C-alpha positions in Angstrom: 59.9 175.6 84.5 60.6 174.6 80.9 64.2 175.9 81.1 64.8 173.7 84.2 63.5 170.7 82.3 65.7 171.4 79.3 68.7 171.8 81.7 67.9 168.6 83.5 67.6 166.6 80.2 70.8 168.1 78.9 72.6 167.2 82.1 71.3 163.6 81.8 72.5 163.3 78.2 75.9 164.7 78.9 76.7 163.3 82.4 75.2 159.8 82.5 77.3 158.3 79.7 80.5 159.1 81.5 79.1 157.7 84.8 78.2 154.4 83.1 81.6 154.3 81.3 83.4 154.6 84.6 81.2 151.9 86.1 82.0 149.6 83.1 85.7 150.4 83.4 85.6 149.5 87.1 83.7 146.3 86.5 86.0 145.2 83.7 89.1 145.9 85.8 87.8 144.1 88.8 86.7 141.1 86.6 90.2 140.9 85.1 91.8 141.0 88.6 89.5 138.2 89.8 90.2 136.1 86.7 94.0 136.5 87.4 93.4 135.5 91.0 91.5 132.3 90.0 93.9 131.4 87.2 96.5 129.9 89.5 98.8 128.5 86.9 98.5 131.5 84.5 97.6 129.5 81.5 94.7 131.8 80.5 92.0 129.4 81.7 90.3 128.6 85.0 90.1 124.9 85.5 87.5 123.3 87.7 90.2 122.7 90.4 91.3 126.3 90.3 87.7 127.5 90.5 86.9 125.4 93.5 90.3 126.2 95.2 89.6 129.9 94.6 87.0 130.0 97.2 84.2 131.2 94.9 81.5 132.6 97.1 78.8 130.4 98.6 78.1 132.5 101.7 74.7 131.8 103.2 74.5 128.3 101.9 74.1 125.7 104.6 75.8 122.4 104.2 79.1 121.6 102.5 77.2 119.5 99.9 75.0 122.5 99.1 78.1 124.8 98.7 79.7 122.3 96.4 76.5 122.1 94.3 76.3 125.9 94.1 80.0 126.1 93.0 79.4 123.4 90.3 76.4 125.3 89.1 78.3 128.6 88.9 81.2 126.9 87.0 78.7 125.4 84.5 77.2 128.9 84.0 80.6 130.4 83.3 81.8 127.6 81.1 79.5 128.5 78.2 81.2 126.1 75.7 81.3 123.2 78.1 85.1 122.5 77.7 85.6 122.1 81.4 87.6 125.3 81.7 86.6 129.0 81.8 88.4 131.3 79.3 88.9 134.9 80.1 86.3 135.8 77.5 83.7 133.6 79.1 84.5 135.0 82.5 84.4 138.6 81.4 81.1 138.1 79.5 79.4 136.8 82.7 81.0 139.3 85.0 79.7 142.2 82.9 76.2 141.3 84.1 73.4 139.0 83.2 71.8 141.4 80.7 75.0 142.0 78.7 76.0 138.3 78.9 72.6 137.2 77.5 72.8 139.8 74.8 76.3 138.6 73.9 74.9 135.1 73.5 72.1 136.4 71.3 69.4 135.8 73.9 66.8 138.4 75.0 68.1 140.2 78.1 64.8 140.6 80.0 64.7 142.5 83.3 67.8 142.3 85.5 67.7 139.8 88.3 67.1 141.5 91.6 70.3 141.4 93.7 72.3 139.7 91.0 76.0 140.3 90.8 76.8 137.9 88.0 
């Protein structure tokens, strides 16, 4: 029994880091692709117009006004320096997940939000 426990712990220590690294690589690559898709003019920033033209998700939201409000809220969340454009750094920090973004901003991460993909 003890040998099985030791093997299990060893497997977790050796295997899990590579699994998480692949997950991080995938997330980063996907976030970079999405940034490029939204940055229509290729200037390295996503303007408000590009963000709203990029059909940023608002599925499940009822009225057009509610969709617009949600998109504005998401833009404000991503635009951490309030310069009315989203840099690749701001976008990547958010897309890495709420825990990592909060940590990068010097805030306590807290528990992850259920169902969050931000």
